[in-house]
N, C-alpha and C positions, 0 to 999 in steps of 0.2 A: 501212419503219420509220415514215415520217411518217403512213401510214394507221393504223398500230397506235397510235401516240401520239395520233391524233385519236380513235379508238374508246375508248381509256382515259379520255381527257379527257371524252368524251360520257357514259360510264358514271359518272364521278365525279360530274359535274354532275347526272345524272338521280338518282343516289342521294342527293345532298345536298338536291335539291328534295323527294323523297320523304320525307326525314327530317323536314322541316318541315311536310309536308302533313297535313291532317286527323287531329289526334290524338284526336278523339272515338271512333274505332273501336277504340282500344286498351283493354285491360283494365286496371281500376284497382287489381286485386288484385296486381299484380307488385311486387317489392320496390322500395324507393325508389332503389337504386342503379341499376335498369334501367328505370324507368318513364319513358315518353315520351322516351328518349334514343336518338341514333345514337351507337353505341360504336365508337370506333376503336382499333386495336391493331396488333400486329406478331406474326407467326408465324415461328419458325424451325423448319426440317425437315431430316431426313436422308431422302434417297431412294435406293431401291434398285429398279434395273430388273429385271423378272422376265420369264420366258419368252424369246421371240425377241428382245426389246428388250436382254436382258443380253448377247446375242451381239455387239452394235455399241455398247453405252454402259455406262460405268462407274458406280460409286456416286457419289454427290454430296450436295449440300444447297443450301438456298436460304432466302431471307428474302421474306416476303410482308406487304404492307400489308393490313389486314383492316378491314371494317366489318360491323356487325351492328345491326339495326333490329328491335326486339321488335314483332311484329304482334299477336299474342294471347298469352295467358298461357303456353302451352307451345311457341309456335313465333316464330322469328325469321328475318327475310330476311338473307341475307349477301351480301358480295362480297369477293373476295380477288384481288389483283393483286401480282406479284412476279417473282423471277428465280430460276431453279434451275440451278446449275453442276453439270456431271457431269464426273468424271475421264475420262481417256482409257482406251479399251480397245483392246488391240492385236489387229489383225486380220491374220494373216500378218506382214508386215513394216510395216504402216501403222497408226498410233495414230489412233482415231476417238473423236468424242464428239458428243452432241446435247444441247445447253443448251436451256432453254425459258423462255418468258415467258408464264405462265398469267394469263389474265383470266377469272374465274370468278364466276358468280352462282349462288346457292342458297339452302337453307333448313337451319335447325337445329331439331330436335324434342327438347325437354327432357323426360325422363321424369319427373323429379323438380319440384317446384314452385319458383318464383321464379327461373328461369333459372339453376339451380345443379345440380351433380351430373352424372349420366349425361345424354349427348346422342347422337342420330344426326345425321348430315349428309349432305346431297346437293347437288352442284354440276354445272353445265354451263357451258361457254363455249369459249373459244378458247385454243389453245396455239400460240405462235409458235415453232416448232422450228427451231433454228439448228444444223445439222450442220457439223462441220469436221474435217479429217484432218491428218496430219503432212505430206502431198504438197502442201498449199497448197489443196487442194479444199474447197469450202464449198457449201451449199445452205441455203435458208430457205424454210419452207413453214408457212403459217397452216393449222391443223387444228381441226375441231370435236371436242371431247371431254367427259369430265366423270368424275365419281367419286362413291363413297359413303364414309362413315367413322363412326367412333364416337369418343367421348371423354369426358372428365370436366372439368367447370368448377367451380372453387372461387374465389369472389369474381371478381377481375380475371384469374386465372390459369386456363390450361386446357392439357390434354394431349390429343393425338388422333392415330388412326392412319388413314391413308386408302389406298384402292385407286383409282387413276386410270388411265383408257385416254385417252392423249394424242391419239389419233385414232381416232374412231368407225368411219371408213372401213376401218381395218386394226386392228380391236379387239385380236387377240391379238398384234399386232406392237409395240404400243406401251404396254404396261403397266407401271406404276410403283406400288410400296409406299412410302408416306411416313409418318414418325412425327415428332412435334415437339412443341414447347411453345410457347404464345402467351401474351401479355400484353395486356389492354385497358387503354390509357393515358389514354383521354379519353372523355367523354360529351358530346355536343353537344345 
């Protein structure tokens, strides 16, 4: 867990430093609310495991701290870190769940101007998968995964749907569909 905390701290530091670096590369035609700003926000999401993952994991939800940094007029770099809680799924006589801590870096492409309207998103990163069951058994694995999504941005609010593979090594065994709403509360 200490290793994960160090990774998250390093990512936050790198993102903060890059948010302050070289503003001359950014487009000047972005809206004033997004121009030259690192945007902080929070996303709430509902998660539904699909495929083989739904055999061992229940539905759930989570909260993620988000960061977005406009690079050019239609593209932003993104970061999301949070916690996803999954309800127990009964397998025979044992209740099982797999909670996760995603640490994701990615990009958003806005189809419409001024970082508003329809967007597509892609993310890669680490998932700390914490499996537990009612017999007291537990396991903790950090896996490399990622996902794609689409959504709609309206001022500080957004809604999105994502498909994530929480373990690229076992792609079909760790698929999760999530849908949620986010709010950008600060621009640095």
